Wavefront OBJ file of the C-alpha trace (Angstrom):
o trace
v -0.007 -0.221 -0.256
v 2.858 2.246 0.913
v 4.496 1.668 -2.297
v 1.141 2.351 -4.198
v 0.891 5.700 -2.407
v 4.674 6.519 -2.987
v 3.928 5.922 -7.198
v 1.368 7.583 -7.751
v 2.792 10.575 -5.910
v 5.796 10.175 -8.510
v 3.269 10.137 -11.204
v 1.236 13.510 -9.700
v 4.844 15.313 -9.386
v 5.795 14.256 -13.520
v 2.289 15.158 -14.624
v 1.949 18.589 -12.836
v 4.309 20.676 -15.747
v 2.192 19.133 -18.227
v -0.735 20.270 -16.824
v 0.496 23.808 -16.075
v 1.776 24.630 -19.496
v -1.484 22.730 -21.091
v -3.521 25.845 -18.986
v -0.715 28.291 -19.999
v -1.328 27.362 -23.780
v -5.070 27.843 -23.264
v -4.512 31.018 -21.715
v -2.417 32.048 -24.160
v -5.147 31.286 -27.145
v -7.623 33.168 -24.838
v -5.661 36.334 -24.423
v -4.501 35.913 -28.818
v -8.432 35.434 -29.182
v -8.852 38.431 -27.472
v -6.487 41.128 -28.906
v -7.690 40.217 -32.348
v -11.326 40.797 -31.183
v -10.063 44.379 -30.402
v -7.775 45.021 -33.296
v -10.773 44.037 -35.355
v -12.480 47.267 -33.428
v -9.803 49.356 -33.574
v -10.022 48.263 -37.398
v -13.475 49.041 -37.763
v -12.963 52.282 -35.810
v -10.553 53.777 -38.313
v -13.013 53.222 -41.205
v -15.845 54.823 -39.328
v -13.405 58.006 -38.967
v -12.215 57.904 -42.443
v -15.208 57.793 -44.217
v -17.015 60.756 -41.685
v -13.521 62.977 -42.932
v -14.276 61.891 -46.739
v -17.962 63.140 -46.095
v -16.786 66.299 -44.503
v -14.366 67.288 -47.732
v -17.290 66.464 -50.146
v -18.993 68.539 -47.984
v -17.033 71.571 -47.825
v -15.929 73.156 -51.187
v -12.396 74.639 -51.290
v -12.737 78.411 -51.208
v -11.228 80.209 -53.485
v -8.092 82.801 -52.498
v -8.795 85.870 -50.734
v -9.067 88.951 -52.754
v -5.516 91.414 -51.362
v -7.694 94.529 -49.690
v -6.908 97.497 -51.601
v -5.913 100.577 -49.088
v -4.839 104.022 -50.555
v -1.436 104.335 -49.525
v 1.071 107.446 -49.269
v 4.436 107.137 -50.532
v 5.493 110.463 -48.620
v 9.431 111.544 -50.007
v 11.151 108.392 -48.843
v 13.922 106.274 -50.394
v 13.133 104.446 -53.613
v 14.676 101.817 -55.911
v 13.468 101.865 -59.858
v 12.533 104.344 -61.946
v 10.636 107.244 -60.647
v 7.819 106.921 -63.533
v 7.532 102.542 -63.398
v 4.331 101.636 -63.584
v 3.911 99.153 -60.978
v 4.858 100.909 -57.623
v 5.631 98.639 -54.195
v 5.825 100.269 -50.736
v 7.177 98.551 -48.086
v 6.472 99.437 -44.133
v 9.703 97.615 -42.637
v 11.617 97.645 -39.406
v 15.281 96.686 -39.157
v 15.067 94.764 -36.040
v 12.505 92.249 -37.970
v 13.711 89.257 -38.793
v 10.988 88.662 -41.129
v 11.678 91.944 -42.836
v 15.333 90.566 -42.875
v 14.298 87.334 -44.509
v 12.759 89.097 -47.256
v 15.475 90.772 -48.391
v 17.883 88.346 -48.288
v 15.443 85.902 -49.953
v 12.361 87.434 -52.176
v 14.001 91.156 -52.821
v 17.030 90.366 -55.445
v 14.314 88.093 -57.516
v 11.968 91.385 -57.692
v 14.849 93.523 -57.533
v 16.250 91.481 -61.256
v 12.657 91.232 -63.015
v 11.219 94.252 -62.299
v 13.089 97.279 -60.719
v 16.045 96.495 -63.185
v 13.845 96.322 -65.809
v 12.000 99.781 -65.361
v 8.571 97.936 -64.627
v 8.902 98.499 -60.638
v 9.584 101.597 -58.214
v 9.985 99.861 -54.559
v 9.670 102.542 -52.059
v 11.154 102.035 -48.496
v 9.221 103.338 -45.119
v 9.467 103.005 -41.619
v 7.639 101.151 -39.197
v 9.438 100.458 -36.350
v 7.834 98.161 -34.092
v 7.365 99.476 -30.218
v 8.537 96.113 -28.474
v 12.227 96.593 -31.033
v 13.797 99.494 -28.971
v 17.042 99.871 -31.498
v 15.227 99.706 -34.379
v 14.021 103.558 -34.671
v 17.666 104.815 -34.452
v 18.459 102.167 -37.039
v 15.818 104.161 -39.008
v 17.200 107.608 -38.200
v 20.882 105.948 -39.031
v 19.781 104.766 -42.306
v 17.740 108.694 -43.207
v 20.904 110.154 -41.620
v 23.469 108.020 -44.121
v 20.638 109.660 -46.804
v 21.785 112.799 -45.941
v 24.581 111.871 -47.735
v 23.745 109.750 -50.771
v 24.087 106.457 -48.851
v 21.052 105.457 -47.996
v 20.447 102.350 -49.765
v 24.368 101.104 -48.592
v 23.379 102.150 -44.835
v 20.129 99.698 -45.121
v 21.732 97.018 -46.776
v 24.311 97.561 -43.819
v 21.898 97.520 -40.620
v 20.106 94.166 -42.193
v 22.958 91.856 -42.445
v 23.704 92.829 -38.836
v 19.688 92.587 -37.512
v 21.136 91.620 -34.039
v 23.694 94.558 -33.612
v 21.995 97.974 -33.977
v 23.266 99.723 -31.104
v 24.087 103.267 -31.343
v 28.206 102.877 -30.866
v 27.573 99.913 -33.924
v 25.851 102.140 -36.483
v 28.305 104.776 -35.837
v 30.441 102.303 -36.730
v 28.528 101.254 -39.811
v 28.697 104.575 -40.850
v 32.457 104.562 -40.969
v 32.511 101.343 -42.341
v 30.542 102.749 -45.573
v 32.618 105.633 -45.901
v 30.688 108.651 -44.435
v 31.886 111.897 -42.465
v 31.455 110.590 -39.058
v 31.824 113.580 -37.403
v 28.417 114.411 -39.076
v 26.570 111.104 -38.844
v 27.164 111.394 -34.843
v 25.913 114.751 -35.077
v 22.626 113.439 -37.063
v 22.138 110.398 -34.965
v 22.945 112.434 -31.514
v 20.622 115.016 -32.242
v 17.726 112.443 -33.322
v 17.207 114.886 -36.434
v 15.306 112.528 -38.177
v 12.710 111.339 -35.809
v 10.030 113.217 -36.825
v 10.268 111.352 -40.192
v 10.141 108.061 -38.643
v 7.148 109.003 -36.338
v 5.712 110.100 -40.026
v 6.111 106.995 -41.255
v 4.499 105.690 -38.290
v 1.465 107.120 -38.038
v 1.348 107.250 -42.472
v 1.257 103.599 -41.776
v -1.594 103.110 -39.123
v -3.595 104.990 -41.394
v -3.198 102.210 -43.677
v -4.029 99.283 -41.358
v -0.492 98.252 -40.913
v -0.022 96.535 -37.491
v 3.374 94.301 -37.943
v 5.436 93.872 -40.417
v 6.607 93.638 -43.364
v 3.596 94.942 -45.388
v 3.625 95.699 -48.815
v 1.078 97.890 -50.733
v 1.001 97.018 -54.557
v -0.503 99.240 -57.277
v -0.282 101.218 -60.098
v 1.699 104.229 -60.106
v -0.514 107.811 -60.151
v 1.044 109.905 -62.215
v 1.627 113.690 -60.408
v 0.566 111.470 -56.966
v 2.218 110.701 -54.202
v -0.158 107.983 -53.269
v -1.254 104.399 -54.607
v -4.124 102.585 -54.178
v -2.123 99.159 -53.009
v -2.912 95.975 -52.428
v -2.110 94.840 -49.169
v 0.298 92.206 -48.844
v 1.722 91.200 -45.197
v 4.457 88.760 -44.362
v 7.931 87.962 -45.831
v 6.480 85.992 -49.117
v 7.808 84.081 -51.615
v 8.772 85.849 -55.345
v 5.410 84.352 -56.528
v 3.202 86.289 -54.180
v 4.681 89.568 -55.661
v 5.658 88.142 -59.058
v 1.300 86.827 -59.344
v 0.448 90.346 -58.369
v 2.863 92.456 -60.318
v 1.590 90.149 -63.182
v -1.709 90.744 -62.940
v -1.607 94.953 -62.509
v 0.749 95.167 -65.805
v -1.823 93.374 -67.703
v -4.660 95.453 -66.935
v -5.090 98.271 -69.361
v -4.055 101.715 -68.727
v -6.725 103.825 -67.809
l 1 2 3 4 5 6 7 8 9 10 11 12 13 14 15 16 17 18 19 20 21 22 23 24 25 26 27 28 29 30 31 32 33 34 35 36 37 38 39 40 41 42 43 44 45 46 47 48 49 50 51 52 53 54 55 56 57 58 59 60 61 62 63 64 65 66 67 68 69 70 71 72 73 74 75 76 77 78 79 80 81 82 83 84 85 86 87 88 89 90 91 92 93 94 95 96 97 98 99 100 101 102 103 104 105 106 107 108 109 110 111 112 113 114 115 116 117 118 119 120 121 122 123 124 125 126 127 128 129 130 131 132 133 134 135 136 137 138 139 140 141 142 143 144 145 146 147 148 149 150 151 152 153 154 155 156 157 158 159 160 161 162 163 164 165 166 167 168 169 170 171 172 173 174 175 176 177 178 179 180 181 182 183 184 185 186 187 188 189 190 191 192 193 194 195 196 197 198 199 200 201 202 203 204 205 206 207 208 209 210 211 212 213 214 215 216 217 218 219 220 221 222 223 224 225 226 227 228 229 230 231 232 233 234 235 236 237 238 239 240 241 242 243 244 245 246 247 248 249 250 251 252 253 254 255 256
């Protein structure tokens, strides 16, 4: 009898791992089946979302591009590039500390100059609009106007945009020397604030023309004998193609 008990115990000991494996296999099978069911539900949910998105895309037709707002803007007596009687005028309100203005100068303006300004089709006017939170921008604008007194506006303009992160008054005086200006005369001009009123005039004209950020452009037909244009308003450092489209449309319009 004792031997029977020993034999039964030994047999049970040997069978326990097999019983455990069977139970584990059954559990794994149940888990896999649960995962498959969950995946099927996820796929069904995704299909429903796709169908919903398709329905929305059909229901909402593509809107045509928004027409650019047309605004009357003063040219004043600010610096310009190109022929005075070019058929199209671009007025830019800009800020020497504005990174987007710098991007336009570097990436877009050269193409405009090459295709339209140098060809006598566009006159480009630069007006100052130093933003309130760009503390060095007003003096930078004054520096460009002081350089204009000596016939070197665009040289200073380019120098300032090449050094947007360094526009302290001391740096402005150094740039004047770099472009060959008489430093004594330039320093007296910028220290006195000689052109501060001109900068403020540009700011006020910009605000009247709905300018609130930089760069802001107005593109319109040149009006003979007038110091203003009815220009299409364009905001931001747009690519050349955006300007090209507006300019070409204006050039194609019949002369009134």
